[in-house]
C-alpha positions, 0 to 999 in steps of 0.5 A: 500500500505504501508504494502507490501512496509514495508515487502519488505524493512524489507526483505532486510537483508535476501535477497542477491539481489537488494532489498538491494538497494530499497528505499521508499520515503514515510514517513515510511522512517525517512528521510521524517519527518527529512526533514519536520522538517526543515519546522517547524524550518523555520516557527518558525523563520519567525513568530518570525522575524515578531514579532521582538522577540529574537529567542529561547525565551521559553515564546513565543511559536508558535502553528502550524497546519498541514494537517495530514494523515500518521502523518509524517509531524506532527512527524517532527514538534514534533521532532523539538520541542523535539530538543528545538524549542519553538513550542506550540501545534501541531495541526492535520487537518484530513478529514473524515478518522479521526483516528488521530482525534479520538485517540487525542480526545479519546485515541482510535487508531482503524483502520477503516473498510474502507477508504472513498474517499475524496477531500483531498485524500493525507491525506486519511489514515486508520492506520498512521504508524508514530504514532509509532514514535510519541509515541516513543517521547511522552514516552521519547523514551521508546522503550519497551512500544512502541513495546508492543503497536505496537505489539497490533496494529499489532495483533488487528488493535487497541490500547487504550491509558489509561487516563494518556497517553491520557492526555500527548498526549493532552498536546502536540497535538490537532486535528479536523475533516473536511468534504469535504463541510467544506474544499470547503467552506474554499477554497472559503472563503480564496480566497475571504478574502485574495485573496489567493488560497489554495489546499484542504489539506491546506484548511483542516488545515485552517478549523482546525485552525478556529475550534480550536478557533484561530482567524486569524484576531486578534493576540490573540495567535501565530499560523502558518498554514503549506501549504503542496501543490500547488492547481495545483496538484488537478484540480478535487477537486479545480473545485468542490470547486471553479467551472469551472470558478474559476479553469480556473481563477486560471490556467490563473492567478496563475498556476505555470510556471514550472507545466505548462511545466510539463503538456505539457510533455508526460504522463507515464501511472501509475501502478494501484494496484487493490483491491484483487491483491497481491500488494507485489508480484506486487511491487516485479515484478516491482522492478525485472523488473527495476533491469533487465533493469538497472543492478547492479547500481539499485537504485529503488525508490518506489512511486508514485503509484495509488490504484483503487477506493474502496481500 
């Protein structure tokens, strides 16, 4: 879905029409990781405040773990670190669509032939577009080198980092791969031990934290886990993890009041992008139809959208 949107956004300068007013809200828009950067800064200050340590102490660094798909969130953290926030390792939690895990362990940034369905669907990804931004900052803003790398990715759907760049990548980042079974077990264990309900993606981050050797029961090292969503958004996955009774208990005791009000509203049918269709043409038709209905004041926001099964 991201490729046709990217092409539409790139066509804005060449087309004197309403596409110049199209704005994407996914993390290919730099505004998204810029906003997410704030989460890392806020988290750092809360951890340091809890420890009673003076902010900015370079000897006290906080490792941070985040569920990772397109890599916008972890790039936001890396930007914060580059700006001087004393963040240690940035750790990516992935599901079985594990290109981020593979590149951080082997240096092989290879697009998978297909994307697998998982219970942590918001981080399903084949080729995370924010890896380009991560490489830009990793290379100290060497745009020539990064362009060369990304041209290779565009032409071959793969990139192999040499041992020098892999070592630099591993100095800054870590990653783990979490299966659906492990994710569900983590939701259950966090609920039992902490009486806290996490969504599937935060559970991936928790499982990653433990797989990387962090001890959540002892402060042997400073680590913070960024929770990225509410469980209320993922009824199907949460029911698999907790069972029908567990989900109903959550709804009765913890379901956010505002989300409950939204659920009572009339649902608008989503636009479905089906495998084999021309997604760019469909998106352009949507924008065109919206422009006709709104006139010259158009400001279209692309997303959300839904892709059909198997895509």
